[in-house]
TILOMAR-781162 format. One line per field, with one value per residue (C-alpha): x, y, z. Coordinates in steps of 0.1 Angstrom, whole numbers, plus 5000, padded with zeros to 4 digits. Layout:
BEGIN
c1 = c(X;...)
c2 = c(Y;...)
c3 = c(Z;...)
# end
This chain:
BEGIN
c1 = c(5602;5583;5552;5551;5524;5508;5489;5481;5469;5493;5486;5506;5510;5522;5542;5533;5512;5511;5484;5482;5487;5522;5524;5509;5541;5552;5522;5521;5550;5539;5503;5481;5460;5471;5451;5448;5461;5430;5428;5435;5411;5378;5389;5379;5406;5408;5411;5436;5458;5487;5499;5482;5449;5454;5466;5436;5413;5435;5430;5394;5388;5412;5390;5421;5459;5480;5511;5518;5542;5549;5571;5582;5553;5531;5560;5551;5515;5525;5546;5518;5496;5516;5521;5486;5469;5491;5464;5463;5497;5512;5546;5559;5578;5593;5602;5623;5606;5619;5606;5607;5614;5625;5659;5652;5673;5677;5676;5698;5689;5665;5659;5667;5637;5641;5637;5606;5592;5603;5583;5550;5557;5557;5531;5502;5518;5520;5513;5518;5555;5563;5548;5570;5601;5593;5591;5625;5644;5634;5657;5687;5721;5705;5711;5686;5677;5660;5637;5629;5620;5600;5580;5569;5557;5539;5522;5516;5485;5475;5439;5436;5454;5458;5434;5457;5447;5455;5491;5495;5480;5508;5533;5524;5522;5560;5571;5556;5555;5583;5575;5603;5587;5568;5597;5597;5559;5560;5563;5552;5583;5601;5624;5634;5639;5664;5695;5723;5716;5684;5685;5649;5649;5688;5698;5709;5674;5670;5692;5677;5646;5663;5685;5660;5621;5630;5642;5641;5658;5675;5680;5704;5706;5744;5727;5693;5678;5643;5624;5637;5608;5610;5648;5657;5625;5641;5659;5631;5613;5634;5644;5606;5592;5618;5608;5566;5571;5597;5585;5605;5616)
c2 = c(2261;2281;2298;2331;2360;2381;2415;2419;2392;2376;2365;2342;2337;2308;2307;2297;2256;2257;2266;2283;2242;2252;2276;2250;2240;2280;2288;2265;2292;2323;2317;2334;2327;2312;2323;2304;2327;2340;2307;2283;2261;2277;2315;2327;2341;2380;2387;2399;2378;2394;2407;2438;2422;2394;2419;2438;2407;2400;2436;2431;2408;2427;2446;2456;2457;2428;2416;2401;2372;2361;2333;2337;2348;2355;2376;2395;2400;2415;2434;2448;2450;2467;2493;2498;2494;2506;2512;2472;2464;2465;2451;2430;2398;2392;2350;2341;2370;2389;2425;2407;2373;2369;2384;2414;2436;2457;2430;2399;2392;2365;2332;2330;2335;2294;2284;2293;2292;2255;2249;2269;2243;2213;2222;2215;2185;2173;2194;2171;2160;2202;2212;2180;2193;2229;2220;2201;2233;2251;2229;2226;2237;2245;2225;2193;2196;2158;2170;2200;2187;2156;2189;2205;2169;2161;2188;2204;2176;2174;2199;2178;2191;2227;2238;2243;2277;2286;2269;2282;2323;2320;2316;2342;2362;2351;2362;2393;2410;2439;2453;2476;2506;2497;2495;2531;2531;2507;2525;2496;2481;2454;2422;2405;2369;2352;2317;2323;2292;2301;2289;2306;2341;2344;2364;2397;2401;2398;2422;2449;2447;2452;2482;2497;2496;2523;2509;2475;2449;2416;2383;2356;2321;2309;2273;2278;2278;2290;2276;2285;2280;2248;2241;2260;2266;2278;2303;2319;2317;2333;2361;2367;2366;2390;2415;2411;2416;2441;2477;2493;2486)
c3 = c(8668;8695;8684;8681;8692;8664;8667;8633;8614;8587;8550;8527;8490;8476;8444;8407;8408;8443;8472;8506;8521;8512;8544;8569;8586;8591;8600;8633;8642;8630;8625;8597;8568;8535;8506;8473;8447;8422;8395;8423;8445;8443;8438;8403;8379;8371;8331;8326;8344;8361;8392;8394;8391;8413;8441;8435;8435;8468;8483;8480;8511;8534;8560;8577;8571;8574;8576;8541;8533;8493;8478;8440;8420;8452;8460;8429;8436;8475;8454;8432;8463;8489;8463;8449;8481;8511;8535;8534;8541;8574;8564;8539;8539;8504;8497;8470;8451;8421;8400;8369;8364;8331;8317;8288;8272;8308;8334;8337;8370;8362;8342;8306;8286;8270;8300;8305;8271;8274;8305;8286;8258;8278;8294;8272;8265;8301;8328;8356;8344;8336;8371;8389;8369;8375;8415;8413;8401;8434;8453;8433;8447;8482;8513;8518;8482;8481;8515;8497;8470;8484;8505;8469;8453;8487;8485;8451;8444;8479;8470;8434;8407;8397;8367;8338;8327;8362;8355;8316;8329;8359;8331;8312;8342;8349;8312;8312;8343;8352;8384;8390;8389;8418;8441;8449;8459;8487;8516;8545;8563;8538;8548;8520;8523;8500;8495;8477;8457;8442;8410;8394;8413;8415;8446;8426;8423;8460;8464;8437;8454;8493;8476;8454;8481;8508;8538;8527;8544;8532;8553;8533;8538;8526;8518;8512;8477;8462;8498;8525;8550;8538;8539;8571;8586;8624;8604;8586;8611;8636;8612;8598;8632;8644;8617;8617;8655;8658;8672;8645;8616)
# end
């Protein structure tokens, strides 16, 4: 992969249970800063812990518009940030993301509520094992699944164990969040990046975002699962780099 130039700062947001270091490999090609979401690392958690409050906390630290890349739960925060603070986001990339992580009466493009409830129950008993099991789901069905799981497991504890309070609050965020009402309020250029074998955020959620956010594009990899920037880094860098550095959306 060739290092690509950037005219605007790029900010990367990670998913549940991880940290900004998960983006280190991609940042070597697409330079930028990887922020720890509030509640992770030294960043204090807001109350209540929602996509909107996390977005507001991140926006407060942005002095100028950025290219914003959000993965999984970080993608939900990125949606809220772009909708609530349009002056802070020049271009938006949503990776393996969804407007509503859990299924409900009028939404069937998410995870079954009982599955997430099971993770929440197990988290209180053995948060380390539960986190590792959740990470394993992120590669299921996609190319290079073993390598992806290995990379995730290597990274997850690289900066110490995430706080149990942040993990618990994050699962509640994923259970309760429904950001569909924000889609029409995102006015910047948007690229939705998804893997066809994503079992955590089904591809239908990506298609929904691409169809409901005005002018959004979809980039779908037929062999990827939930973490295409790990399983298919060259492809990811090409499509995201081309989008971020295009003259027009």
